C-alpha positions in Angstrom: 53.4 0.3 -47.4 50.1 -1.2 -46.5 51.1 -1.6 -42.9 52.2 2.0 -42.6 48.9 3.2 -44.1 47.0 1.0 -41.7 49.0 2.4 -38.8 48.5 6.0 -39.9 44.8 5.4 -40.2 44.6 3.9 -36.7 46.6 6.8 -35.3 44.4 9.4 -37.0 41.3 7.7 -35.7 42.7 7.7 -32.1 43.7 11.3 -32.4 40.2 12.2 -33.6 38.7 10.3 -30.6 40.9 12.0 -28.0 40.3 15.4 -29.5 36.5 14.8 -29.4 36.7 13.7 -25.8 38.8 16.6 -24.7 36.3 19.0 -26.3 33.7 17.7 -23.8 35.9 19.3 -21.1 35.4 22.8 -22.5 38.4 22.8 -24.7 38.1 24.4 -28.2 38.9 22.3 -31.2 42.3 24.1 -31.6 43.1 23.7 -27.9 42.3 20.0 -28.0 44.3 19.5 -31.1 47.3 21.4 -29.7 47.3 19.4 -26.5 47.1 16.1 -28.4 49.9 17.2 -30.7 52.0 18.3 -27.7 51.3 15.0 -26.0 52.6 13.2 -29.1 55.7 15.5 -29.2 56.0 15.7 -25.4 57.5 19.1 -25.9 58.0 21.4 -28.9 57.9 24.9 -30.4 54.8 26.6 -31.8 55.9 25.6 -35.3 56.3 22.0 -34.4 52.9 21.9 -32.7 51.3 23.6 -35.7 52.7 21.1 -38.1 51.6 18.1 -36.0 48.2 19.5 -34.9 47.3 21.0 -38.3 46.4 24.2 -36.5 47.2 27.6 -38.0 50.3 28.9 -36.3 48.6 32.2 -35.5 46.3 30.2 -33.2 48.9 28.2 -31.4 49.9 30.9 -28.8 46.4 31.7 -27.6 45.6 28.0 -27.4 48.7 27.4 -25.4 47.8 30.3 -23.0 44.5 28.6 -22.3 46.1 25.2 -21.9 48.6 26.7 -19.5 45.8 28.4 -17.5 44.1 25.0 -17.2 47.4 23.5 -15.9 47.8 21.2 -18.9 50.8 22.8 -20.4 54.1 24.3 -19.1 55.9 27.1 -21.0 59.6 27.7 -21.3 60.3 31.4 -22.0 63.1 30.7 -24.5 63.5 31.9 -28.1 61.6 30.4 -29.6 59.2 29.6 -26.8 58.8 25.9 -26.0 55.8 24.1 -24.7 55.5 20.9 -22.7 52.4 18.9 -22.0 51.7 17.3 -18.6 51.7 13.5 -18.6 48.5 11.8 -19.8 48.0 10.6 -16.2 48.3 14.1 -14.8 45.9 15.4 -17.5 43.3 12.9 -16.7 43.6 13.5 -12.9 43.4 17.3 -13.4 40.2 17.0 -15.6 38.7 14.5 -13.2 39.2 16.9 -10.3 37.6 19.7 -12.3 34.6 17.6 -13.0 34.3 16.4 -9.4 34.5 20.0 -8.2 31.7 21.0 -10.6 29.5 18.1 -9.6 30.1 18.7 -5.9 29.0 22.3 -6.4 26.0 21.3 -8.5 25.0 18.8 -5.8 25.2 21.5 -3.2 23.2 24.2 -5.0 20.7 22.2 -7.1 18.6 21.0 -4.1 18.2 24.6 -3.0 16.2 25.3 -6.1 13.3 23.0 -4.9 10.2 24.7 -3.6 9.5 23.7 0.0 5.9 24.8 -0.5 5.2 22.5 -3.5 3.6 19.1 -2.8 5.7 16.1 -3.9 2.6 14.4 -5.2 2.4 11.5 -2.7 1.2 8.3 -4.3 2.1 9.2 -7.8 3.3 6.6 -10.3 5.7 7.4 -13.1 6.5 5.6 -16.4 9.7 5.3 -18.4 10.9 3.5 -21.5 14.2 2.0 -22.5 16.7 -0.6 -21.2 19.3 2.0 -20.1 16.7 4.2 -18.4 15.1 1.3 -16.5 18.5 -0.1 -15.4 19.6 3.3 -14.2 16.4 3.8 -12.2 16.8 0.4 -10.6 20.3 1.4 -9.6 19.1 4.6 -8.1 16.4 2.9 -6.1 18.8 0.3 -4.8 21.4 3.0 -4.0 18.8 4.7 -1.8 17.9 1.6 0.2 18.4 1.7 3.9 16.9 -1.6 5.1 15.7 -4.0 2.4 15.9 -4.7 -1.3 13.6 -7.3 -2.9 14.5 -7.7 -6.6 13.2 -10.2 -9.1 14.8 -10.0 -12.6 14.4 -12.2 -15.7 16.6 -10.6 -18.3 20.4 -10.2 -18.2 20.2 -6.9 -20.1 18.9 -4.9 -17.1 21.9 -5.9 -15.0 24.1 -3.0 -15.9 27.4 -2.2 -14.1 25.7 0.6 -12.1 23.0 -1.7 -10.9 25.4 -4.4 -9.9 27.6 -1.9 -8.1 24.5 -0.6 -6.3 23.6 -4.1 -5.1 27.1 -4.7 -3.8 27.2 -1.3 -2.1 23.8 -2.0 -0.4 25.0 -5.3 1.1 28.2 -3.6 2.3 26.2 -1.0 4.2 24.1 -3.7 5.9 21.0 -3.6 3.7 19.1 -6.9 3.4 19.3 -7.8 -0.3 17.4 -10.7 -1.9 17.4 -11.2 -5.6 15.3 -13.8 -7.4 15.4 -15.0 -11.1 14.1 -17.8 -13.2 17.4 -17.8 -15.3 20.3 -19.9 -14.1 22.8 -17.8 -15.9 21.4 -14.6 -14.4 21.5 -16.1 -10.9 25.1 -17.2 -11.4 26.1 -13.7 -12.6 24.4 -12.1 -9.5 26.1 -14.6 -7.2 29.4 -13.7 -8.7 28.9 -9.9 -8.7 27.1 -9.5 -5.4 28.4 -12.4 -3.2 26.7 -11.1 0.0 23.2 -10.9 -1.5 20.8 -13.8 -1.2 20.1 -15.1 -4.7 17.2 -17.5 -5.2 15.2 -19.1 -8.0 11.7 -17.8 -8.6 9.1 -18.3 -11.3 6.2 -16.3 -10.0 5.9 -14.0 -13.1 7.4 -16.3 -15.6 6.6 -19.5 -17.5 9.9 -20.0 -19.2 13.4 -18.6 -19.3 14.3 -16.9 -21.6 11.0 -15.1 -21.0 8.1 -14.8 -23.5 7.4 -11.5 -25.4 5.4 -9.1 -23.3 6.4 -10.7 -20.0 7.5 -8.9 -16.9 11.2 -8.3 -17.0 11.8 -7.1 -13.4 10.2 -6.2 -10.1 12.0 -4.3 -7.4 10.9 -3.0 -4.0 13.1 -0.9 -1.7 12.3 -0.5 2.0 8.7 -1.4 1.4 8.2 2.0 -0.1 9.7 2.5 -3.6 8.7 0.1 -6.4 9.5 -0.5 -10.0 7.9 -3.0 -12.4 9.2 -3.4 -15.9 8.0 -5.4 -18.9 8.9 -6.3 -22.4 7.2 -4.1 -24.9 6.8 -4.0 -28.7 7.9 -1.0 -30.7 6.8 0.2 -34.1 9.9 -1.3 -35.7 9.7 -5.0 -36.7 11.6 -7.3 -34.4 12.6 -4.5 -32.1 11.5 -4.6 -28.5 12.2 -2.4 -25.4 11.6 -2.3 -21.7 8.8 -0.2 -20.3 8.5 0.4 -16.6 6.3 2.0 -14.0 7.8 3.2 -10.7 7.0 5.1 -7.6 9.0 6.2 -4.6 5.9 6.7 -2.4 4.5 4.1 -0.1 1.1 5.8 -0.5 0.8 4.5 -4.1 -1.8 1.7 -3.9 0.4 -0.6 -6.1 3.1 -0.7 -3.4 0.7 -2.2 -0.9 -0.5 -4.8 -3.4 3.0 -5.8 -4.6 4.9 -6.1 -1.4 3.4 -9.4 -0.1 3.5 -10.9 -3.6 7.1 -10.0 -4.1 8.2 -11.1 -0.6 6.4 -14.5 -1.2 7.8 -14.8 -4.7 11.5 -14.5 -3.8 11.5 -15.4 -0.1 8.6 -17.8 0.2 7.1 -15.9 3.0 4.2 -13.6 3.7 
């Protein structure tokens, strides 16, 4: 009895998770519940779907019509009508194609909203807070590299999957990538993830590893133009710290000219 209860609880939790995820793809709660129920049944009548999905029977048909329009459900015009869900793999592929189509369209039209007459603010420096935000910005800068990436990092937390993938992609398209770190485990992870990057030991900004509170956490320069510098920062919460960064994508920012020779010397031992 205990095992059955545990299994039912686990299934209910999984159903709730899948329904919630499907709703992010513009399905209503009833539509998502119907599709999940039909996936569990593979095929069934409106009554069977209603019983499994816990959706009023009066709402089954309009939900099924929408799911059919989305290509997620097939209908057999029998008496009573029967419904069949596409396979989970087909459903994921279909929703992925929908998302990709929307993103492609957004990528095509969004740049057209920019004003060609407005100054981009050459030389401006921006700030940001948060580990995820800093790691994402680092990944974006590296992804835009054409010739060179100089990157020094002292904390493993900033090495998100997107950043590591961006480093790998940069080396594959011929960008000269050099990464320095005082941490042996960080260097080992970088060597494993981005085998074609040059990984070196550097201590220019650090006295110890793990780093001390308030220390620089990363410095990244791309093509001698874009620059990001992040540091450990205290928050108002006791014992809670975060990453705070400044960054610029303009070579006209004075900090870029100041940092490039220092960064190059720090991780390459050259002027």
